[in-house]
C-alpha positions as CSV (number, residue, x, y, z in Angstrom):
1,M,63.7,17.7,27.6
2,T,60.7,19.9,28.2
3,R,57.3,18.7,29.3
4,K,54.6,18.4,26.6
5,V,51.7,20.9,27.0
6,T,48.3,19.9,25.6
7,F,45.4,22.4,25.2
8,G,42.3,20.3,25.5
9,L,38.6,20.8,25.6
10,A,35.3,20.1,23.9
11,N,33.8,22.5,21.4
12,S,30.8,22.8,19.1
13,L,31.2,22.4,15.3
14,D,31.2,26.2,15.0
15,N,34.1,26.4,17.5
16,R,32.2,27.6,20.6
17,I,33.2,26.3,24.1
18,A,30.0,27.5,25.8
19,R,26.9,29.5,25.2
20,G,27.0,33.2,25.9
21,D,25.8,32.6,29.5
22,H,28.7,30.1,30.0
23,S,26.4,27.1,30.0
24,Y,27.6,23.9,28.3
25,D,24.5,21.7,28.7
26,W,25.0,20.6,25.1
27,L,28.2,18.7,25.8
28,V,28.0,14.9,25.5
29,W,29.8,13.0,28.2
30,D,29.6,9.3,28.0
31,D,31.8,6.2,28.7
32,E,33.8,6.6,25.5
33,V,34.7,10.2,26.3
34,A,35.4,9.3,29.9
35,K,37.9,6.6,28.7
36,I,39.7,9.1,26.4
37,S,39.9,11.5,29.3
38,A,41.1,8.9,31.7
39,D,43.8,7.7,29.3
40,F,45.0,11.2,28.7
41,F,45.0,12.1,32.5
42,R,47.4,9.2,33.1
43,T,50.0,11.0,30.9
44,I,49.9,14.3,32.9
45,D,50.5,15.5,36.4
46,T,49.5,19.2,36.0
47,V,46.4,21.1,34.9
48,I,46.4,24.8,34.3
49,M,43.1,26.6,33.9
50,G,41.9,30.2,33.7
51,R,39.7,31.9,36.3
52,K,36.5,31.6,34.2
53,T,36.9,27.9,33.7
54,Y,37.6,27.4,37.4
55,E,34.6,29.4,38.4
56,V,32.3,27.7,35.9
57,A,33.5,24.2,37.1
58,L,33.0,25.2,40.8
59,A,29.5,26.5,40.1
60,A,28.5,23.4,38.2
61,G,30.0,21.0,40.7
62,A,32.1,19.6,37.9
63,W,35.5,19.8,39.4
64,P,38.2,18.5,37.0
65,S,40.4,17.0,39.7
66,T,42.2,13.7,39.6
67,P,44.4,12.4,42.5
68,G,48.1,13.1,41.8
69,I,47.5,16.0,39.6
70,R,48.4,19.6,40.6
71,N,45.8,22.2,39.6
72,Y,46.8,25.8,38.9
73,V,44.4,28.7,38.3
74,L,45.8,31.6,36.4
75,S,44.1,34.8,37.7
76,R,45.1,38.4,38.4
77,T,41.9,38.9,40.5
78,L,41.6,35.7,42.7
79,A,43.5,35.3,45.9
80,Q,44.5,31.9,47.4
81,G,41.5,30.8,49.4
82,S,40.5,27.7,51.3
83,D,40.2,25.6,48.2
84,T,43.2,23.2,48.7
85,R,42.5,21.6,45.3
86,V,44.1,24.5,43.4
87,E,47.0,26.9,43.6
88,I,46.1,30.4,42.5
89,V,48.8,31.9,40.2
90,N,48.7,35.7,40.1
91,E,51.5,36.1,37.5
92,D,51.8,36.2,33.7
93,G,50.6,32.8,32.3
94,V,53.2,32.7,29.6
95,E,56.1,33.1,32.1
96,F,54.6,30.7,34.5
97,L,54.0,28.0,31.9
98,R,57.5,28.6,30.4
99,R,59.0,27.8,33.9
100,L,56.7,24.9,34.5
101,K,57.7,23.2,31.2
102,Q,61.3,23.2,32.3
103,Q,60.6,21.4,35.6
104,P,60.7,17.6,35.8
105,G,57.3,15.9,35.5
106,K,54.7,14.4,33.2
107,G,52.6,16.3,30.7
108,I,50.7,19.5,31.3
109,C,47.1,20.1,30.3
110,V,45.8,23.6,29.7
111,M,42.0,23.7,30.2
112,G,40.0,26.7,29.3
113,G,39.0,29.0,26.6
114,G,40.6,31.1,23.9
115,E,41.6,33.9,26.2
116,L,43.9,31.5,28.0
117,A,45.1,29.7,24.9
118,K,45.9,32.7,22.8
119,P,49.0,34.0,24.5
120,L,50.3,30.5,25.2
121,L,49.9,29.5,21.5
122,E,51.5,32.8,20.4
123,A,54.4,32.1,22.7
124,G,54.9,28.6,21.3
125,L,54.2,26.9,24.6
126,I,51.4,24.6,23.5
127,D,52.6,21.4,21.8
128,E,49.3,19.7,21.1
129,L,45.6,20.5,20.8
130,G,43.1,17.8,21.7
131,L,39.5,18.7,20.7
132,N,36.3,16.8,21.2
133,I,34.1,18.3,18.5
134,Q,30.5,18.0,19.4
135,P,27.7,17.5,16.8
136,I,26.0,20.8,17.4
137,I,26.2,24.3,15.9
138,L,25.5,26.9,18.6
139,G,25.4,29.9,16.3
140,D,26.7,32.1,19.1
141,G,28.6,31.9,22.3
142,I,32.1,32.0,23.7
143,P,34.7,31.3,20.9
144,L,37.3,28.6,21.2
145,F,40.0,30.8,19.6
146,H,40.5,34.6,19.6
147,P,42.2,36.5,16.8
148,M,46.0,35.9,16.8
149,R,49.0,37.7,15.4
150,S,49.7,35.0,13.0
151,P,48.4,31.5,12.0
152,I,49.3,28.5,14.0
153,A,50.1,25.5,11.7
154,L,49.0,22.1,12.9
155,E,49.6,18.5,12.0
156,R,46.9,15.9,12.6
157,L,48.0,13.1,14.8
158,E,44.7,11.4,15.4
159,C,41.1,11.6,14.3
160,R,38.6,9.3,15.9
161,P,34.8,9.4,15.3
162,L,32.9,8.6,18.5
163,A,29.7,6.6,18.8
164,N,27.9,9.7,20.2
165,G,28.4,11.6,17.0
166,S,31.4,13.6,18.3
167,V,34.8,13.6,16.7
168,Y,38.0,13.5,18.8
169,I,41.0,15.2,17.0
170,L,44.5,15.5,18.3
171,Y,46.9,18.0,16.6
172,R,50.6,18.7,17.0
173,V,51.6,22.3,16.7
174,K,54.2,22.6,13.9
175,R,57.3,24.5,14.8
């Protein structure tokens, strides 16, 4: 049996993950969102993120690290440095995730934007999408998804309105 891979993040109603300058000051983080995240993190033991997500998290001091979870950063430009919280992976993300899915373990979370998600979705490696849709229209910024070769069909597993005005939606990728 292969490990389940969930692509998860927060986005605006118009499907932006950040403003053009990579800021995300519009995201609402509260106790309810923290509980959803904590419950999810108990189901995984691995996080994969792209270089941009890693650098933005470092700059903001918002490190997405949880004890017992391995963190990988997919990057062709970064070298392994002194940050022991992550392992830099300088190889094709599709091949890396394909191998990782076959190894024993709990679920895998892919954090980051559309540049990271696109090839993983197109390769059929993402099993679920968990989105925290924020009650804001940014009008411009970094898109959640980039153009793909073909549509990705989804089945809604959960849809939960949150007290802060956000909506949490979990989809399964149809195969």
